LUMTIMAR-484835 format. One line per field, with one value per atom (N, C-alpha, C): residue in one letter; atom name; x, y, z. Coordinates in Angstrom, 1 decimal, m for minus. Example, Ala and Ser with C-alpha at 12.3 -4.5 7.8 and 13.67 -1.06 7.14 Angstrom:
BEGIN
zase = A / A / A / S / S / S
pavex = N / CA / C / N / CA / C
xx = 13.2 / 12.3 / 13.2 / 12.8 / 13.7 / 12.9
yy = m5.7 / m4.5 / m3.3 / m2.2 / m1.1 / 0.0
zz = 7.8 / 7.8 / 7.8 / 7.1 / 7.1 / 7.9
***
This chain:
BEGIN
zase = M / M / M / K / K / K / K / K / K / W / W / W / Y / Y / Y / D / D / D / E / E / E / E / E / E / Y / Y / Y / E / E / E / F / F / F / T / T / T / V / V / V / E / E / E / V / V / V / T / T / T / G / G / G / Y / Y / Y / L / L / L / H / H / H / G / G / G / D / D / D / H / H / H / T / T / T / E / E / E / R / R / R / Y / Y / Y / C / C / C / R / R / R / N / N / N / G / G / G / E / E / E / E / E / E / P / P / P / G / G / G / D / D / D / K / K / K / Y / Y / Y / T / T / T / C / C / C / T / T / T / Y / Y / Y / G / G / G / C / C / C / P / P / P / V / V / V / N / N / N / Q / Q / Q / N / N / N / G / G / G / Y / Y / Y / G / G / G / I / I / I / C / C / C / S / S / S / K / K / K / T / T / T / M / M / M / M / M / M / M / M / M / L / L / L / Y / Y / Y / P / P / P / L / L / L / M / M / M / E / E / E / A / A / A / V / V / V / R / R / R / S / S / S / G / G / G / G / G / G / D / D / D / L / L / L / E / E / E / N / N / N / L / L / L / G / G / G / G / G / G / D / D / D / S / S / S / K / K / K / Y / Y / Y / S / S / S / K / K / K / T / T / T / I / I / I / V / V / V / C / C / C / P / P / P / D / D / D / G / G / G / C / C / C / M / M / M / I / I / I / F / F / F / K / K / K / L / L / L / T / T / T / A / A / A / K / K / K / P / P / P / L / L / L / G / G / G / N / N / N / A / A / A / N / N / N / F / F / F / H / H / H / K / K / K / G / G / G / K / K / K / F / F / F / W / W / W / D / D / D / Y / Y / Y / P / P / P / D / D / D / E / E / E / T / T / T / A / A / A / K / K / K / E / E / E
pavex = N / CA / C / N / CA / C / N / CA / C / N / CA / C / N / CA / C / N / CA / C / N / CA / C / N / CA / C / N / CA / C / N / CA / C / N / CA / C / N / CA / C / N / CA / C / N / CA / C / N / CA / C / N / CA / C / N / CA / C / N / CA / C / N / CA / C / N / CA / C / N / CA / C / N / CA / C / N / CA / C / N / CA / C / N / CA / C / N / CA / C / N / CA / C / N / CA / C / N / CA / C / N / CA / C / N / CA / C / N / CA / C / N / CA / C / N / CA / C / N / CA / C / N / CA / C / N / CA / C / N / CA / C / N / CA / C / N / CA / C / N / CA / C / N / CA / C / N / CA / C / N / CA / C / N / CA / C / N / CA / C / N / CA / C / N / CA / C / N / CA / C / N / CA / C / N / CA / C / N / CA / C / N / CA / C / N / CA / C / N / CA / C / N / CA / C / N / CA / C / N / CA / C / N / CA / C / N / CA / C / N / CA / C / N / CA / C / N / CA / C / N / CA / C / N / CA / C / N / CA / C / N / CA / C / N / CA / C / N / CA / C / N / CA / C / N / CA / C / N / CA / C / N / CA / C / N / CA / C / N / CA / C / N / CA / C / N / CA / C / N / CA / C / N / CA / C / N / CA / C / N / CA / C / N / CA / C / N / CA / C / N / CA / C / N / CA / C / N / CA / C / N / CA / C / N / CA / C / N / CA / C / N / CA / C / N / CA / C / N / CA / C / N / CA / C / N / CA / C / N / CA / C / N / CA / C / N / CA / C / N / CA / C / N / CA / C / N / CA / C / N / CA / C / N / CA / C / N / CA / C / N / CA / C / N / CA / C / N / CA / C / N / CA / C / N / CA / C / N / CA / C / N / CA / C / N / CA / C / N / CA / C / N / CA / C / N / CA / C / N / CA / C / N / CA / C / N / CA / C / N / CA / C / N / CA / C / N / CA / C / N / CA / C / N / CA / C / N / CA / C
xx = 218.3 / 217.9 / 217.7 / 216.7 / 216.3 / 216.2 / 217.3 / 217.4 / 216.7 / 215.6 / 214.8 / 214.8 / 215.3 / 215.3 / 216.7 / 216.9 / 218.2 / 218.3 / 219.1 / 219.2 / 219.7 / 219.5 / 219.8 / 221.3 / 221.9 / 223.3 / 224.1 / 225.4 / 226.4 / 227.2 / 227.5 / 228.3 / 229.6 / 230.7 / 232.0 / 232.4 / 232.9 / 233.4 / 234.8 / 235.7 / 237.2 / 237.7 / 238.5 / 239.2 / 240.4 / 240.4 / 241.5 / 242.6 / 242.4 / 243.5 / 243.0 / 244.0 / 243.8 / 243.6 / 242.7 / 242.6 / 243.8 / 244.2 / 245.4 / 246.2 / 247.4 / 248.2 / 248.5 / 249.0 / 249.5 / 249.3 / 248.4 / 248.2 / 246.8 / 246.2 / 244.8 / 244.7 / 245.7 / 245.7 / 245.5 / 244.6 / 244.3 / 243.9 / 243.3 / 242.9 / 241.5 / 241.4 / 240.1 / 239.6 / 238.5 / 237.9 / 237.6 / 237.1 / 236.8 / 238.0 / 239.2 / 240.4 / 240.5 / 239.8 / 239.9 / 241.4 / 241.8 / 243.1 / 243.0 / 243.8 / 243.8 / 243.9 / 243.1 / 243.1 / 242.0 / 241.4 / 240.3 / 239.1 / 238.4 / 237.3 / 236.1 / 234.9 / 233.7 / 232.7 / 231.8 / 230.9 / 229.5 / 228.5 / 227.1 / 226.2 / 225.0 / 223.9 / 223.0 / 222.1 / 221.2 / 221.6 / 222.1 / 222.6 / 223.8 / 224.2 / 225.4 / 226.7 / 227.6 / 228.9 / 229.7 / 230.3 / 231.2 / 232.5 / 233.5 / 234.8 / 235.0 / 236.1 / 236.4 / 236.4 / 236.6 / 236.7 / 235.3 / 234.3 / 233.0 / 232.8 / 233.7 / 233.6 / 232.8 / 231.9 / 231.2 / 231.9 / 231.4 / 232.0 / 231.5 / 232.3 / 231.9 / 230.5 / 229.8 / 228.4 / 228.2 / 229.1 / 229.0 / 229.1 / 230.0 / 230.2 / 229.0 / 228.4 / 227.3 / 226.1 / 226.0 / 225.0 / 225.1 / 226.4 / 226.6 / 226.4 / 226.8 / 226.7 / 225.3 / 224.4 / 223.1 / 222.3 / 222.3 / 221.5 / 222.1 / 223.4 / 224.1 / 223.7 / 223.6 / 223.2 / 221.7 / 220.9 / 219.5 / 219.3 / 220.2 / 220.2 / 220.4 / 221.4 / 221.8 / 220.6 / 220.1 / 218.9 / 217.7 / 217.6 / 216.5 / 216.7 / 217.8 / 218.2 / 219.0 / 219.5 / 220.2 / 221.7 / 222.3 / 223.6 / 224.5 / 225.4 / 226.3 / 227.1 / 227.3 / 227.9 / 227.1 / 225.8 / 224.9 / 225.1 / 225.7 / 226.0 / 227.5 / 228.2 / 229.7 / 230.5 / 229.9 / 230.6 / 231.7 / 232.5 / 233.5 / 233.0 / 231.9 / 231.2 / 229.7 / 228.9 / 227.5 / 227.4 / 228.4 / 228.3 / 229.4 / 230.1 / 231.1 / 231.2 / 231.6 / 231.7 / 232.7 / 233.6 / 234.5 / 234.0 / 234.1 / 233.6 / 234.6 / 234.5 / 235.4 / 234.4 / 234.9 / 234.0 / 233.6 / 232.5 / 232.1 / 233.1 / 234.0 / 235.0 / 236.2 / 236.2 / 237.3 / 238.6 / 238.5 / 239.7 / 240.1 / 239.1 / 239.3 / 238.6 / 239.2 / 238.6 / 238.2 / 236.9 / 236.3 / 235.8 / 235.8 / 235.3 / 234.2 / 233.0 / 231.8 / 231.7 / 231.5 / 231.3 / 230.1 / 229.2 / 228.1 / 228.3 / 227.8 / 227.9 / 226.5 / 225.9 / 224.6 / 224.7 / 223.7 / 223.7 / 222.7 / 221.9 / 220.9 / 219.6 / 219.3 / 218.1 / 217.0 / 215.8 / 214.7 / 214.7 / 214.2 / 214.1 / 213.1 / 213.4 / 212.5 / 211.0 / 210.9 / 209.6 / 208.9 / 209.6 / 209.1 / 208.8 / 209.6 / 209.4 / 208.3 / 207.6 / 206.5 / 206.9 / 208.0 / 208.5 / 207.9 / 207.3 / 206.8 / 205.3 / 204.9 / 203.5 / 203.2 / 202.1 / 201.6 / 201.2 / 201.7 / 201.4 / 200.0 / 199.1 / 197.7 / 196.8 / 195.6 / 194.5 / 194.4 / 195.3 / 195.1 / 195.4 / 196.0 / 196.3 / 195.5 / 194.4 / 193.6 / 193.8 / 193.7 / 193.8 / 192.5
yy = 140.9 / 142.3 / 142.8 / 143.7 / 144.2 / 145.7 / 146.4 / 147.9 / 148.5 / 149.2 / 149.7 / 151.2 / 151.9 / 153.4 / 153.9 / 154.8 / 155.4 / 156.6 / 156.5 / 157.4 / 158.8 / 159.8 / 161.2 / 161.5 / 160.8 / 161.0 / 159.8 / 159.9 / 158.9 / 159.5 / 158.6 / 159.1 / 158.3 / 159.1 / 158.5 / 158.8 / 157.8 / 158.0 / 157.6 / 158.5 / 158.2 / 158.4 / 157.4 / 157.5 / 158.4 / 159.5 / 160.5 / 160.5 / 159.8 / 159.7 / 159.1 / 158.9 / 158.5 / 159.7 / 159.7 / 160.9 / 160.9 / 159.7 / 159.5 / 158.2 / 158.2 / 157.0 / 156.9 / 155.7 / 155.6 / 154.2 / 153.4 / 152.1 / 151.6 / 150.7 / 150.3 / 149.1 / 148.3 / 147.1 / 147.5 / 146.9 / 147.1 / 148.6 / 149.2 / 150.6 / 150.7 / 150.3 / 150.4 / 149.0 / 148.7 / 147.3 / 146.9 / 147.8 / 147.5 / 147.4 / 147.9 / 147.8 / 148.9 / 150.0 / 151.2 / 151.7 / 152.1 / 152.7 / 153.9 / 154.9 / 156.1 / 155.7 / 156.3 / 155.9 / 155.0 / 154.2 / 153.4 / 154.2 / 153.7 / 154.4 / 153.5 / 154.1 / 153.4 / 154.2 / 153.5 / 154.2 / 153.5 / 154.4 / 153.9 / 154.9 / 154.5 / 155.5 / 155.5 / 154.5 / 154.5 / 153.4 / 152.3 / 151.3 / 151.7 / 150.8 / 151.1 / 151.1 / 152.0 / 152.1 / 150.8 / 150.4 / 149.3 / 149.7 / 149.0 / 149.3 / 148.4 / 148.6 / 147.8 / 146.3 / 145.9 / 144.5 / 143.9 / 144.8 / 144.4 / 144.5 / 145.0 / 145.1 / 146.4 / 146.3 / 147.5 / 148.4 / 149.6 / 150.6 / 150.3 / 150.8 / 150.6 / 150.9 / 150.1 / 150.3 / 151.5 / 151.8 / 152.9 / 154.2 / 154.2 / 155.4 / 155.6 / 154.5 / 154.6 / 155.3 / 155.1 / 155.8 / 157.3 / 157.8 / 159.2 / 159.7 / 158.8 / 159.2 / 159.3 / 158.4 / 158.3 / 159.6 / 160.3 / 161.6 / 162.6 / 162.6 / 163.6 / 163.3 / 162.0 / 161.6 / 162.0 / 161.8 / 162.2 / 163.7 / 164.4 / 165.9 / 166.3 / 165.7 / 166.0 / 165.6 / 164.3 / 163.9 / 164.8 / 165.5 / 166.4 / 167.8 / 168.0 / 169.3 / 170.2 / 169.6 / 170.4 / 170.7 / 171.6 / 172.1 / 171.6 / 170.8 / 170.3 / 171.4 / 172.5 / 173.6 / 174.1 / 174.0 / 174.4 / 173.4 / 172.3 / 171.3 / 171.2 / 172.3 / 172.3 / 171.7 / 171.4 / 170.8 / 171.6 / 170.9 / 171.6 / 172.3 / 171.8 / 172.4 / 171.9 / 172.4 / 171.9 / 170.4 / 169.7 / 168.3 / 167.5 / 168.1 / 167.3 / 167.7 / 166.7 / 167.0 / 166.0 / 166.4 / 165.6 / 165.3 / 164.0 / 163.5 / 162.6 / 162.5 / 161.5 / 160.4 / 159.2 / 158.0 / 158.1 / 157.5 / 157.5 / 157.0 / 156.1 / 155.7 / 156.6 / 157.7 / 158.6 / 158.1 / 157.2 / 156.6 / 157.2 / 157.2 / 157.5 / 158.7 / 159.4 / 160.6 / 160.2 / 160.6 / 160.2 / 161.5 / 161.5 / 162.6 / 162.0 / 162.5 / 162.2 / 163.2 / 162.7 / 163.6 / 163.0 / 163.9 / 163.6 / 164.1 / 163.3 / 163.7 / 163.6 / 164.8 / 164.7 / 164.0 / 163.1 / 162.3 / 162.8 / 163.8 / 164.3 / 163.6 / 162.6 / 161.9 / 162.6 / 162.2 / 162.8 / 162.3 / 163.2 / 162.9 / 161.8 / 160.9 / 159.8 / 160.2 / 161.1 / 161.6 / 162.5 / 163.6 / 164.6 / 163.9 / 162.9 / 162.3 / 161.2 / 161.1 / 160.2 / 158.7 / 158.3 / 156.9 / 156.0 / 156.6 / 155.8 / 155.5 / 154.2 / 153.8 / 153.2 / 153.7 / 153.2 / 151.7 / 150.8 / 149.4 / 148.9 / 149.8 / 149.3 / 150.5 / 150.4 / 151.4 / 152.4 / 152.4 / 153.2 / 154.7 / 155.0 / 156.4 / 156.8 / 157.4 / 157.9 / 159.4 / 159.8 / 161.2 / 161.9
zz = 221.0 / 221.1 / 219.7 / 219.5 / 218.2 / 218.4 / 218.2 / 218.3 / 217.1 / 217.3 / 216.2 / 216.1 / 217.1 / 217.1 / 216.9 / 215.9 / 215.8 / 216.7 / 217.7 / 218.8 / 218.3 / 219.1 / 218.8 / 219.1 / 220.0 / 220.5 / 220.6 / 220.3 / 220.6 / 221.8 / 222.8 / 223.9 / 223.9 / 224.3 / 224.5 / 225.9 / 226.6 / 228.0 / 228.0 / 228.2 / 228.2 / 229.6 / 230.0 / 231.3 / 231.1 / 231.8 / 231.5 / 232.6 / 233.7 / 234.7 / 236.0 / 236.9 / 238.2 / 239.1 / 240.0 / 240.9 / 241.9 / 242.3 / 243.1 / 242.6 / 242.8 / 242.4 / 240.9 / 240.4 / 239.1 / 238.5 / 239.1 / 238.6 / 239.0 / 238.3 / 238.6 / 239.6 / 239.7 / 240.6 / 242.0 / 242.7 / 244.1 / 244.4 / 243.3 / 243.4 / 242.7 / 241.4 / 240.7 / 240.5 / 241.1 / 241.1 / 239.6 / 238.8 / 237.4 / 236.5 / 237.0 / 236.2 / 235.2 / 235.4 / 234.5 / 234.4 / 233.2 / 233.1 / 232.1 / 232.4 / 231.5 / 230.0 / 229.2 / 227.8 / 227.4 / 228.4 / 228.1 / 227.6 / 226.5 / 226.0 / 225.9 / 226.2 / 226.2 / 225.3 / 224.5 / 223.7 / 223.9 / 223.6 / 223.6 / 222.9 / 222.7 / 222.3 / 223.5 / 223.7 / 224.8 / 225.9 / 225.4 / 226.4 / 227.2 / 228.0 / 228.8 / 228.0 / 228.3 / 227.6 / 227.7 / 226.5 / 226.5 / 225.8 / 226.1 / 225.4 / 224.2 / 223.5 / 222.3 / 222.5 / 223.8 / 224.1 / 224.6 / 224.6 / 225.0 / 226.5 / 227.2 / 228.7 / 229.0 / 230.0 / 230.4 / 231.4 / 231.4 / 232.3 / 233.8 / 234.7 / 236.1 / 236.4 / 237.1 / 237.4 / 238.3 / 239.2 / 240.1 / 239.3 / 238.3 / 237.5 / 236.6 / 236.1 / 235.2 / 236.0 / 237.3 / 238.1 / 238.0 / 237.8 / 237.7 / 236.3 / 235.3 / 233.9 / 233.4 / 233.8 / 233.3 / 233.4 / 234.5 / 234.6 / 233.7 / 233.5 / 232.6 / 231.1 / 230.8 / 229.4 / 229.2 / 230.2 / 230.1 / 229.9 / 230.6 / 230.5 / 229.0 / 228.4 / 227.0 / 226.1 / 226.3 / 225.5 / 225.6 / 226.7 / 227.0 / 226.5 / 225.8 / 225.3 / 226.2 / 227.3 / 228.2 / 227.8 / 228.5 / 228.3 / 229.5 / 229.3 / 230.4 / 231.1 / 230.4 / 231.1 / 232.3 / 232.2 / 233.3 / 234.5 / 234.3 / 235.4 / 235.7 / 235.3 / 235.6 / 234.5 / 233.3 / 232.2 / 231.6 / 230.8 / 230.0 / 228.8 / 228.3 / 227.1 / 227.2 / 226.2 / 226.1 / 226.1 / 225.4 / 225.2 / 225.9 / 226.9 / 227.6 / 229.1 / 229.9 / 231.4 / 231.9 / 232.8 / 233.5 / 234.8 / 235.2 / 236.5 / 237.2 / 238.5 / 239.2 / 239.7 / 239.6 / 240.0 / 241.4 / 241.8 / 243.2 / 244.2 / 243.8 / 244.8 / 244.9 / 244.1 / 244.2 / 243.6 / 242.6 / 242.0 / 240.7 / 239.8 / 238.4 / 237.9 / 236.9 / 236.3 / 234.9 / 234.6 / 233.3 / 232.6 / 231.3 / 230.5 / 229.6 / 229.8 / 229.0 / 227.9 / 226.7 / 225.5 / 224.7 / 224.3 / 223.5 / 222.1 / 221.1 / 219.7 / 219.1 / 218.7 / 218.1 / 216.8 / 216.6 / 215.3 / 214.3 / 214.7 / 213.8 / 213.6 / 214.5 / 214.5 / 215.4 / 215.1 / 215.9 / 217.3 / 218.2 / 219.6 / 219.8 / 220.7 / 220.9 / 221.3 / 222.2 / 222.6 / 221.7 / 221.2 / 220.3 / 218.9 / 218.6 / 217.3 / 217.3 / 218.5 / 218.7 / 218.4 / 218.9 / 218.6 / 219.7 / 220.8 / 221.9 / 221.6 / 221.7 / 221.6 / 223.0 / 223.5 / 224.8 / 224.6 / 225.5 / 225.2 / 225.5 / 226.0 / 226.3 / 226.1 / 226.5 / 226.3 / 227.4 / 228.4 / 229.6 / 229.3 / 228.2 / 227.8 / 226.6 / 226.7 / 225.6 / 225.5 / 224.2 / 224.0 / 224.1
***
């Protein structure tokens, strides 16, 4: 992989608790536990051990991350602040908090970092 674009945001996803119960075994298939933290910019969030976040939870996180990247305010989607929102995983097991941190880099599209790969798009 050759990451060439410095992203606009860094995202942190922290497991803040269990929706029900008090242990992960036979409850959370991915083994999430309160205190686990995942980080990413554009790729999927990974923890300090290199393990990825639950794929079902990522389906919920991705639209929220795109909303932030598009200049949106997560409070308009029930968030805790402009750059944070608490969600429950699709299985109803774990509680996660997504937090975005602006990095001060240009937006991918407005900064014209995208080149069309062929001649189908002419100005």
